[in-house]
C-alpha positions, 0 to 999 in steps of 0.5 A: 463533524468532517476530519480531514486527513492528508499527507503530503511526506513520503514513504507511508503513512497510516491518517486514520484508524478506526476500530477494526481498520485503517486508512494510509496514503504511500507517497513515493519514496526509495523503498516505493521507487523500485521493485526490490522487495516482497511482502506479505500479511498474514491476517489480513488483504490489503486495499491500493486505489491510486489517486494520482501519479503511475504505479505497477503492484507485482506478486510473486507471479504478477504484475499491474499497471494501475488504473486511476480509482480502481481497487485492487485487493490482495489477499492474505497472505501475498507476497507484493511490494507497489512501485510509485513514480514520483508525485504519485499517490495511493491509499493504501486501506487495510485492517488496523491489526497489521502490523510489523509482528505479522508481515513478513519481509523478503528481500530479492 
């Protein structure tokens, strides 16, 4: 059986969780419209894949203009943030245990 998941709203939504991993869809919202914060996940890496539109992935030491269908992995403990333009969709893959309890946020 083929299951289908989608998200056409704003911000971020985990659309599928299975055992130790989950997939989310990230779209334009105020939170992802500017480089005004950083976050780090203390227990797991996080992968980003640009599906459509344009996005910039930042760490505390570098930035990269994302290319479509390329996997960008942020290692655990690395401060990062993503900024996306309107009409942008990014797939996010992370450990299912990733939550606010094991994520630090710092506002710039």
